[in-house]
Residue frames relative to the residue before (quaternion, step in Angstrom):
aa qw qx qy qz dx dy dz
X 1.0000 0.0000 0.0000 0.0000 0.00 0.00 0.00
X 0.7586 0.3237 -0.2187 0.5215 3.60 1.12 -0.58
X 0.8137 0.1283 -0.0300 0.5661 3.51 0.97 -0.67
X 0.7289 0.4290 -0.3045 0.4380 3.61 -1.40 0.27
X 0.8241 -0.3217 0.2334 0.4035 3.50 -1.45 -0.33
X 0.6994 0.4604 -0.2240 0.4987 3.50 1.23 -0.66
X 0.4057 0.7572 -0.4404 0.2609 3.59 1.33 -0.14
X 0.4592 -0.6367 0.5419 0.3003 3.58 -1.06 0.70
X 0.4267 -0.7165 0.4916 0.2507 3.56 -0.90 1.02
X 0.5600 0.6333 -0.4021 0.3516 3.58 1.06 -0.37
X 0.4894 -0.6362 0.4777 0.3570 3.58 -1.08 0.45
X 0.7507 0.3165 -0.1751 0.5529 3.60 1.16 -0.48
X 0.1303 -0.7906 0.5964 0.0471 3.58 -0.87 0.93
X 0.2152 -0.7704 0.5849 0.1346 3.55 -0.69 1.06
X 0.0834 -0.7305 0.6767 0.0377 3.52 -1.21 0.84
X 0.1324 -0.8761 0.4602 0.0560 3.60 0.30 1.27
X 0.7141 0.4326 -0.2421 0.4943 3.53 1.35 -0.42
X 0.6147 0.4984 -0.3381 0.5094 3.57 1.31 0.27
X 0.3820 -0.7078 0.5534 0.2163 3.51 -1.01 1.00
X 0.6084 -0.5679 0.4012 0.3826 3.65 -1.03 0.67
X 0.7128 0.4485 -0.3184 0.4352 3.56 0.67 -0.94
X 0.6255 0.5233 -0.3403 0.4681 3.68 1.11 -0.57
X 0.6265 0.5203 -0.3250 0.4809 3.62 1.16 -0.68
X 0.6005 0.5551 -0.3234 0.4761 3.53 1.13 -0.89
X 0.6875 0.4473 -0.3030 0.4852 3.65 0.77 -0.83
X 0.5763 0.5534 -0.3626 0.4797 3.59 1.10 -0.51
X 0.7041 0.4670 -0.2837 0.4535 3.57 0.82 -0.96
X 0.6249 0.5270 -0.3113 0.4847 3.55 1.16 -0.80
X 0.6371 0.5293 -0.3469 0.4401 3.58 0.89 -0.67
X 0.5952 0.5708 -0.3493 0.4449 3.55 1.09 -0.60
X 0.6894 0.4770 -0.2377 0.4907 3.55 1.22 -0.48
X 0.5650 -0.5726 0.3761 0.4598 3.47 1.39 0.07
X 0.6258 0.5478 -0.3665 0.4171 3.70 1.02 0.19
X 0.0935 0.8301 -0.5478 0.0473 3.70 0.93 0.75
X 0.1566 0.7489 -0.6324 0.1216 3.49 -0.92 1.00
X 0.5128 -0.6747 0.4578 0.2689 3.55 -1.00 1.01
X 0.4999 -0.6025 0.5077 0.3597 3.68 0.90 -0.55
X 0.5711 -0.5919 0.4131 0.3909 3.55 -1.07 -0.26
X 0.7708 -0.3337 0.2111 0.5000 3.62 -1.20 -0.26
X 0.6434 0.5525 -0.3303 0.4144 3.60 1.03 -0.78
X 0.8267 0.2799 -0.1232 0.4723 3.64 0.88 -0.78
X 0.4233 0.7426 -0.4547 0.2503 3.60 1.08 -0.05
X 0.6526 0.4762 -0.3406 0.4809 3.65 0.93 -0.79
X 0.6821 0.4728 -0.3201 0.4569 3.64 0.71 -0.89
X 0.6205 0.5363 -0.3315 0.4663 3.62 1.17 -0.63
X 0.6154 0.5226 -0.3080 0.5033 3.59 1.04 -0.84
X 0.6388 0.5314 -0.3247 0.4518 3.63 0.83 -0.89
X 0.6762 0.5200 -0.2519 0.4571 3.53 1.00 -1.08
X 0.6639 0.5309 -0.2642 0.4556 3.41 1.00 -1.06
X 0.6530 0.4877 -0.2673 0.5141 3.57 1.03 -0.79
X 0.6210 0.5542 -0.3267 0.4479 3.64 0.94 -0.86
X 0.8043 0.2934 -0.1054 0.5059 3.49 0.86 -1.12
X 0.4555 -0.7332 0.4152 0.2872 3.53 1.27 0.45
X 0.3389 0.7047 -0.5387 0.3136 3.62 0.54 1.12
X 0.1729 -0.8535 0.4701 0.1434 3.62 0.21 1.10
X 0.5910 0.5692 -0.3838 0.4236 3.57 1.09 -0.64
X 0.6866 0.4760 -0.2832 0.4710 3.53 0.90 -0.86
X 0.6192 0.5231 -0.3593 0.4624 3.53 0.99 -0.70
X 0.6534 0.5089 -0.3229 0.4580 3.60 0.95 -0.82
X 0.6516 0.5132 -0.3110 0.4641 3.56 0.97 -0.70
X 0.6197 0.5363 -0.3233 0.4731 3.56 1.11 -0.59
X 0.6769 0.4904 -0.2658 0.4803 3.49 0.92 -1.09
X 0.6063 0.5477 -0.3253 0.4760 3.57 1.02 -0.80
X 0.6321 0.5321 -0.3156 0.4666 3.60 0.88 -0.96
X 0.6758 0.4853 -0.2811 0.4783 3.58 0.79 -1.22
X 0.6543 0.5432 -0.3255 0.4134 3.62 0.81 -0.90
X 0.6939 0.4593 -0.2642 0.4876 3.59 1.02 -0.96
X 0.7398 0.3877 -0.2351 0.4971 3.59 1.04 -0.49
X 0.4074 0.7135 -0.4667 0.3273 3.65 1.25 0.41
X 0.0434 0.7810 -0.6102 0.1256 3.54 -0.79 1.16
X 0.6758 -0.4880 0.3341 0.4399 3.57 -1.18 0.40
X 0.7094 0.5019 -0.2635 0.4189 3.60 0.95 -0.91
X 0.7221 0.3300 -0.2222 0.5660 3.62 1.27 -0.10
X 0.4028 0.7590 -0.4436 0.2546 3.62 1.21 -0.05
X 0.6851 0.4740 -0.2923 0.4695 3.57 0.89 -0.92
X 0.6417 0.5146 -0.3267 0.4655 3.63 0.96 -0.72
X 0.6876 0.4743 -0.2694 0.4792 3.48 0.96 -1.01
X 0.5791 0.5594 -0.3756 0.4590 3.66 1.09 -0.51
X 0.6251 0.5227 -0.3236 0.4809 3.56 0.99 -0.94
X 0.7042 0.4554 -0.2682 0.4742 3.63 0.73 -1.01
X 0.6305 0.5240 -0.3531 0.4508 3.72 0.89 -0.59
X 0.6505 0.5102 -0.3033 0.4740 3.43 0.98 -0.85
X 0.6616 0.5306 -0.2921 0.4422 3.54 0.97 -1.11
X 0.7438 0.3699 -0.1918 0.5227 3.67 1.00 -0.96
X 0.4518 -0.7044 0.4695 0.2816 3.69 1.18 0.19
X 0.3650 0.6900 -0.5032 0.3708 3.51 0.79 1.13
X 0.0868 -0.8647 0.4858 0.0937 3.69 0.44 1.01
X 0.6056 0.5296 -0.3811 0.4556 3.71 1.09 -0.54
X 0.6370 0.5028 -0.3331 0.4801 3.59 0.94 -0.85
X 0.6511 0.5333 -0.3113 0.4413 3.60 0.92 -0.91
X 0.6464 0.5040 -0.3095 0.4820 3.62 1.08 -0.80
X 0.6441 0.4946 -0.3321 0.4799 3.60 0.96 -0.78
X 0.6258 0.5490 -0.3274 0.4471 3.59 1.00 -0.61
X 0.6515 0.4816 -0.2831 0.5134 3.52 1.06 -0.90
X 0.6248 0.5193 -0.3317 0.4795 3.66 0.94 -0.69
X 0.6491 0.5196 -0.3104 0.4607 3.61 0.96 -0.74
X 0.6845 0.4869 -0.2764 0.4669 3.37 0.98 -1.07
X 0.5817 0.5809 -0.3236 0.4684 3.61 1.18 -0.59
X 0.7263 0.4451 -0.2233 0.4737 3.53 0.80 -1.06
X 0.8137 0.1734 -0.0661 0.5509 3.60 1.04 -0.74
X 0.0009 0.8864 -0.4624 0.0215 3.47 0.92 0.92
X 0.6438 0.5242 -0.3157 0.4595 3.58 0.96 -0.79
X 0.6887 0.4809 -0.2681 0.4717 3.50 0.89 -1.00
X 0.6676 0.5279 -0.2984 0.4320 3.53 1.05 -0.83
X 0.7116 0.4288 -0.2680 0.4879 3.60 0.97 -0.86
X 0.6007 0.5396 -0.3687 0.4604 3.69 1.27 -0.17
X 0.5598 0.6408 -0.3658 0.3771 3.49 1.22 -0.44
X 0.6250 -0.5831 0.3692 0.3649 3.49 -1.23 0.51
X 0.6312 0.5572 -0.3328 0.4247 3.57 1.06 -0.71
X 0.5326 0.6426 -0.4213 0.3547 3.66 1.04 -0.33
X 0.6739 0.5073 -0.2861 0.4546 3.59 1.01 -0.81
X 0.7064 0.4484 -0.2824 0.4692 3.66 1.13 -0.26
X 0.5320 0.6217 -0.4549 0.3515 3.63 1.12 0.22
X 0.4825 -0.6712 0.4880 0.2803 3.61 -1.17 0.59
X 0.6730 -0.5147 0.3324 0.4143 3.51 -1.24 0.27
X 0.5619 0.6070 -0.3881 0.4064 3.62 1.15 -0.45
X 0.6608 0.4998 -0.2622 0.4948 3.53 1.05 -1.08
X 0.6355 0.5572 -0.3046 0.4392 3.56 0.92 -0.85
X 0.6591 0.5069 -0.2565 0.4928 3.54 1.03 -0.95
X 0.6466 0.4935 -0.3179 0.4871 3.53 1.02 -0.89
X 0.6473 0.5045 -0.3178 0.4748 3.63 0.92 -0.73
């Protein structure tokens, strides 16, 4: 996309599905400074890392999410883990939901899950 035979001939390249903060994290990871970002940007950064196949940045994002996994965000993270094909994170979410069921189902994210995830739980 940026270089070589498939490079866009335009001087400007639009990335409509990538948030600026996530793209900045992607650029920083190329210089050896991989960081997931904060709570506000970690999901968009994970999406960007997966889209552009940057495994070190993907790992940092998943590590960040794992460290910040709690009962009140377990259902939301379960949805995201399945969306981004992160089975280990999904498993940790299920364990958290199992250990703290009442807190998990009382959280705001519980009302947003689909029937498939509910059956899985």
